[in-house]
N, C-alpha and C positions, 0 to 999 in steps of 0.2 A: 731389482734390474731396471734399468730405465731405457726406453726407447725414444729415439728423436724421430719425428716425422718431418720431413721437408715439404715444403709446398711444392706442388708442381708448378714449373715453369713453362711458358709457351716460348720455345726458342726460335719460332718462325718469325722471318722479318716482317715488319709492318707493311701493309698494302700502300704503296705509292703510286698514284695516278699517274697515265701516261701524259707526258708533256705535249703539247701543241707545237707546231711548227710556227715560228714567228710571223710567217706570211699569212697563216690562217688566223691568228688572233687579231692582225691588223684588219683583215677582211670582215671579220665578225665585230670588230669594234666600230668600224666605218659604218655598219648598219645600226649602230646604237647611237642616236643623237646626244650630243653633250658630253660623251665620254672622250678623253684624250689618252692616248698611250704614250709613256714616256719614249724617247727617242732609243733606249736601250730595251724597250718591250719588257721591263721587269715590273713596271706598275702601271696602272690606269687610275685615272682620277675624273671627278665630275662634281661640279657644284650645283646645288639645287638652291633656288631662291624663292622666298615665299612671301605673301602678302603681310603676315603677321608672325609674330614670335610663337604663338601657340600652334599655327600650322607647321612651321619648322619644327617644333617640339613633337608634334604628332608624327610627322614624317621621320624624324629621327628613331622615335620608338618603333615604327613599322621597319625601317631599315635594319635596325638590330635584331628584331624578330626573324626577319628574312635571312640574316647571316647565321642565326642559331639553327635555321632549318637544313643548312647545308652541312653534309657530312664532313668531318673534320678528319684529316688524314694526318699520319705523324710527320711533325716537324713543321705544319702550316701555322700561318698567322692569319687571323681574322681581318676584317677591313679596319683601316683606321678612319675613323669618323670624328670630325671637328664640328662644333656648332657655335654659332656667334649671330645672336639676335635672328635675323631673318634668312640666314644663310646656314646650309649644311653642306659641308664637303666630306666626300667619300673617296678614299684610295684603297685600291685592292693591290696587294704585292703577289707576284708570282712566285709559287713554290719552287725553291732551289733554282730559281733564274728562269723559270718558264711556266707560262699559264697552262691550266688544264680546262677540261670541259666545265667543270664544277666552277671554276673562277669566273669563266665567261657567262655561266648560266646565273651565277650570283650578280653580276653587272646588270644583266637582262633584267632579272627579277627586282633589283633595287631601282632600276631606270623606271620600271612600270609603275612604280608606288607614287611617283609624283604627279 
């Protein structure tokens, strides 16, 4: 006689953070120097310039570590980071078309690293 055991499956929907209104995101981004919000409010970006290549690489590492500390929710994407010599560009994309508190907090945290 054989018995099959099926693994328990959690059928609860994944946690999705509450989106912020576009006006609130715009106000918060205005309080963070250097960040620019796309006209459709779906992404925010900032370029960081450094005196040396070594400084930009060190910043890049710190930015990635900051992103790793942010709780990831279902379907979100991490920041897009590009590096070229003395410049690091960071772009944050809105989850499902709207930023959340975690997205704004990540922008703030990365901004404080420079």
